[in-house]
C-alpha positions in Angstrom: -45.1 19.9 -90.6 -44.6 17.7 -93.7 -41.3 17.3 -95.5 -42.6 19.2 -98.5 -43.7 22.1 -96.3 -40.3 22.2 -94.6 -38.6 22.1 -98.0 -40.8 25.0 -99.2 -39.8 27.1 -96.1 -36.1 26.2 -96.6 -36.3 27.4 -100.3 -38.2 30.5 -99.3 -35.6 31.5 -96.6 -32.8 30.9 -99.0 -34.3 32.6 -102.1 -35.5 35.7 -100.1 -32.7 36.2 -97.6 -29.9 33.8 -98.4 -30.5 31.9 -95.1 -29.3 28.3 -95.2 -31.5 26.0 -93.1 -29.9 22.6 -92.8 -31.9 19.4 -93.0 -31.7 18.8 -89.3 -33.4 22.2 -88.5 -37.0 21.0 -89.1 -37.8 21.1 -85.4 -36.5 24.7 -85.2 -38.5 25.8 -88.2 -41.7 24.2 -86.9 -41.3 25.7 -83.5 -40.9 29.2 -84.9 -43.8 28.8 -87.3 -46.0 27.5 -84.5 -45.4 30.8 -82.7 -46.0 32.8 -85.9 -49.2 30.9 -86.6 -50.5 31.9 -83.1 -49.6 35.5 -83.7 -51.3 35.6 -87.1 -54.4 33.6 -86.1 -53.7 30.5 -88.1 -54.6 27.1 -86.8 -51.2 25.5 -87.5 -47.9 26.0 -89.3 -49.4 24.0 -92.2 -52.3 26.4 -92.4 -49.9 29.4 -92.4 -47.7 27.9 -95.1 -50.7 27.3 -97.3 -51.4 31.1 -97.3 -47.9 32.5 -98.0 -48.2 32.2 -101.8 -51.2 34.7 -101.7 -50.0 37.0 -98.9 -46.7 38.9 -99.5 -46.6 40.3 -95.9 -47.2 36.8 -94.5 -44.4 35.5 -96.7 -42.1 38.2 -95.3 -43.0 37.3 -91.7 -42.1 33.6 -92.4 -38.7 34.7 -93.7 -38.2 37.0 -90.6 -39.2 34.1 -88.3 -36.2 32.2 -89.7 -33.7 34.8 -88.6 -32.1 34.6 -85.2 -32.4 37.7 -83.1 -30.3 36.8 -80.1 -28.3 39.8 -78.9 -27.2 41.5 -75.7 -25.8 44.8 -74.6 -22.0 45.0 -75.0 -22.0 41.5 -76.5 -18.6 39.7 -76.2 -17.3 42.8 -74.4 -13.8 42.7 -75.9 -14.7 44.3 -79.2 -16.0 47.3 -77.3 -12.8 47.5 -75.3 -10.8 47.4 -78.5 -12.9 50.3 -79.9 -12.5 52.4 -76.8 -8.8 51.9 -76.3 -7.4 51.5 -79.8 -9.7 52.1 -82.8 -11.7 55.1 -81.9 -8.7 57.2 -80.6 -6.9 56.4 -83.9 -10.0 57.2 -86.1 -10.7 60.4 -84.2 -7.2 61.5 -84.8 -7.4 60.6 -88.5 -10.7 62.5 -88.9 -9.7 65.7 -87.2 -10.0 67.6 -90.5 -13.5 66.4 -91.5 -14.8 65.9 -87.9 -17.1 63.2 -89.2 -17.6 59.6 -88.2 -20.1 57.1 -89.7 -21.2 53.9 -88.0 -23.3 51.2 -89.6 -24.9 48.3 -87.6 -25.8 46.0 -90.5 -27.8 43.4 -88.6 -29.0 45.5 -85.6 -31.6 43.1 -84.4 -33.5 44.6 -81.4 -31.0 47.4 -80.9 -28.7 46.4 -78.1 -25.6 46.7 -80.2 -26.1 50.3 -81.5 -27.3 51.5 -78.1 -24.1 50.0 -76.5 -22.0 51.9 -79.0 -23.9 55.1 -78.3 -23.3 54.7 -74.6 -19.6 54.0 -75.1 -19.2 57.2 -77.1 -21.1 59.3 -74.6 -19.0 58.0 -71.7 -15.6 58.1 -73.2 -15.6 60.4 -76.2 -17.6 63.5 -75.2 -15.6 65.6 -77.8 -17.7 63.9 -80.5 -20.8 65.8 -79.4 -19.6 68.6 -81.7 -18.8 66.3 -84.6 -21.0 65.0 -87.4 -21.5 61.5 -86.2 -24.1 59.3 -87.9 -25.5 55.9 -86.8 -27.4 53.7 -89.3 -29.0 50.5 -88.0 -30.5 48.1 -90.4 -32.2 44.7 -90.3 -34.3 42.5 -92.5 -37.1 42.3 -89.9 -39.7 45.0 -89.6 -40.6 43.7 -86.1 -37.2 43.8 -84.6 -36.5 47.3 -86.1 -39.7 48.5 -84.5 -38.5 47.2 -81.1 -35.1 48.7 -81.6 -36.6 52.0 -82.5 -38.8 51.9 -79.4 -35.7 51.2 -77.3 -37.7 49.5 -74.5 -36.3 46.4 -72.8 -37.3 44.0 -70.0 -35.5 43.6 -66.8 -34.0 40.4 -68.1 -32.7 42.1 -71.2 -31.0 44.9 -69.4 -29.5 42.4 -67.0 -27.6 40.9 -69.9 -24.4 42.8 -70.3 -25.5 46.3 -69.3 -23.5 47.9 -66.5 -25.7 49.1 -63.7 -24.3 52.6 -63.9 -25.4 52.8 -67.5 -28.9 51.6 -66.7 -29.5 54.5 -64.3 -27.8 57.0 -66.5 -29.2 56.2 -69.9 -32.5 54.6 -69.3 -35.8 55.6 -67.6 -38.0 53.1 -65.8 -41.3 52.5 -67.5 -43.5 50.1 -65.6 -41.7 46.7 -65.6 -39.5 47.8 -68.5 -36.6 50.2 -69.1 -36.5 52.7 -72.0 -33.4 54.2 -73.6 -33.2 57.9 -73.2 -34.5 60.2 -76.0 -31.0 61.7 -76.3 -29.6 58.3 -77.4 -32.6 57.1 -79.5 -32.7 60.3 -81.5 -29.1 59.6 -82.8 -30.1 56.4 -84.6 -31.6 56.1 -88.0 -33.2 52.8 -88.8 -33.8 51.2 -92.2 -35.0 47.8 -93.5 -32.3 46.0 -95.4 -31.9 42.5 -96.8 -28.2 41.9 -96.9 -28.6 39.3 -99.6 -30.0 41.9 -102.0 -28.3 44.9 -103.7 -27.9 47.5 -101.0 -29.8 50.8 -101.6 -29.3 53.9 -99.5 -26.3 52.6 -97.6 -23.7 55.4 -97.3 -20.0 55.0 -96.8 -19.0 54.0 -93.2 -16.0 54.2 -91.0 -17.0 51.3 -88.7 -19.3 48.5 -89.7 -20.8 45.9 -87.3 -21.8 42.8 -89.2 -21.7 40.4 -86.2 -23.2 37.0 -85.9 -25.1 37.0 -89.1 -22.7 35.8 -91.8 -22.8 32.3 -90.3 -26.3 31.9 -91.7 -25.4 32.5 -95.3 -23.9 30.1 -97.9 -20.5 30.8 -99.5 -21.9 32.6 -102.5 -24.0 34.9 -100.4 -21.1 35.7 -98.1 -19.0 36.6 -101.1 -21.7 38.9 -102.5 -22.0 40.6 -99.1 -18.2 41.1 -98.8 -18.1 42.6 -102.3 -20.7 45.2 -101.4 -18.8 45.9 -98.2 -15.7 46.7 -100.2 -17.6 49.6 -101.7 -19.2 50.7 -98.4 -16.3 50.6 -95.9 -13.8 53.4 -96.0 -10.3 52.4 -97.1 -9.1 53.0 -93.5 -12.3 51.7 -91.9 -12.9 48.8 -89.6 -15.2 45.8 -89.9 -16.4 43.7 -87.0 -17.6 40.2 -87.5 -18.8 37.7 -84.8 -16.4 35.6 -82.9 -17.2 32.5 -84.9 -17.0 34.3 -88.3 -14.1 35.0 -90.6 -13.1 36.1 -94.1 -10.8 33.2 -94.5 -11.4 31.2 -97.7 -14.2 33.7 -98.5 -12.5 36.9 -99.6 -9.1 38.3 -99.8 -10.3 41.9 -99.7 -10.1 42.2 -96.0 -7.3 41.5 -93.6 -7.6 40.4 -90.0 -6.1 42.8 -87.4 -5.6 41.4 -83.9 -5.9 43.5 -80.7 -5.0 41.4 -77.7 -7.5 38.5 -77.5 -9.9 39.8 -80.1 -9.7 41.0 -83.7 -11.5 43.0 -86.4 -11.0 43.4 -90.2 -9.8 46.2 -92.5 -9.7 46.6 -96.2 -6.6 44.7 -97.5 -5.1 47.8 -98.9 -5.3 49.7 -95.6 
């Protein structure tokens, strides 16, 4: 990959998705495009890059290849404990009149995060079965949304963070893979969404997961995203960022709320 090709991909990723690729990431870009070139029957990353100006879908695939889709079931563990022990009991009490809860997984990747939440609710909050509870999962990538919607995972993937009792209770064996039960999959609605664009079709939410994605945006993009979040998150709602992410020096619209060794964010007026 030449320097000019790398610069073209960097500009494309930034213009289309707000993703910042630093100058020392050329090896990473080339590796990901090498894999994409094989998938799309191109001889090399250079051949692939030469076609993106004439192929909109290929251009989108290049942008998607620049996103990081690393995720696991019950990732980081402690936010889910916080939800189980503190946040959900309080929200359920506050929503007794409307009997409605809305979850949004803003960068759902291949689905482990929303399915983790669904299992937690089924295990610990059976009373919500009679409520109007909605789960929206979005991502910029068509391919990862397709995998998330399918809900099928390898043995390696289910070994990462998923309790064995949940595996036997909420999954069915399918050859060498495990598939999430229909009862859980049917509760999720999926939608493509570029967080760096104006959000369309995103309803108000009580709990928003926006974990491990803000680190890839520049400051202006982060501020635009938080501005849209202000309009999306309920005044008494909760926002979850990744452990390495913060609103500090980005926006004053959210305040950090600590629970033991972990934390989440709430609208500053809450």
